[in-house]
C-alpha positions in Angstrom: 0.2 18.2 -54.7 3.6 19.6 -53.7 6.7 19.7 -55.7 8.2 16.7 -53.9 5.2 14.5 -54.9 5.8 15.4 -58.5 9.3 13.9 -58.5 9.8 10.6 -60.3 9.3 7.6 -58.0 7.4 9.5 -55.3 4.4 7.2 -56.0 6.3 4.1 -54.9 5.0 2.8 -51.6 8.2 0.8 -50.9 10.5 3.8 -51.1 11.3 6.3 -48.3 10.2 9.7 -49.6 13.4 11.3 -48.3 15.6 8.7 -49.9 17.1 10.0 -53.2 16.5 8.0 -56.3 19.7 6.2 -57.2 18.8 4.2 -60.3 20.4 5.4 -63.5 18.0 6.4 -66.3 16.8 3.5 -68.5 18.8 2.8 -71.6 17.2 2.8 -75.0 17.4 -1.0 -75.0 15.6 -1.3 -71.6 12.9 1.1 -72.8 12.4 -0.9 -76.0 12.0 -4.1 -73.9 9.5 -2.4 -71.6 7.5 -1.1 -74.5 7.4 -4.5 -76.1 6.3 -6.2 -72.9 3.5 -3.6 -72.4 2.1 -4.8 -75.8 2.3 -8.5 -75.0 -0.5 -10.6 -73.7 0.1 -11.9 -70.2 0.9 -15.5 -71.3 3.3 -14.2 -73.9 4.9 -11.9 -71.4 5.5 -14.8 -68.9 7.1 -17.0 -71.6 9.3 -14.0 -72.7 10.4 -13.5 -69.0 11.2 -17.2 -68.6 13.2 -17.2 -71.8 15.1 -14.0 -70.8 15.9 -15.5 -67.4 17.2 -18.7 -69.1 19.5 -16.6 -71.3 20.7 -14.6 -68.3 21.5 -17.7 -66.3 23.3 -19.3 -69.3 25.4 -16.1 -69.7 26.3 -16.0 -66.0 27.4 -19.7 -66.2 29.5 -19.0 -69.3 31.3 -16.1 -67.7 32.1 -18.0 -64.5 
């Protein structure tokens, strides 16, 4: 495996290997959410996502 294959994101089939990664590092909050979701059962995870989407939509409506 070459050095380029060792770079973060090189495993992603949807990304051009020559395209630099542009996403900022995850925040501590984002990492906590991902860790929590990894421990959830699939049904709980789906319910959590629906709830989070509802909160996000309500926040957008309030701000507009």
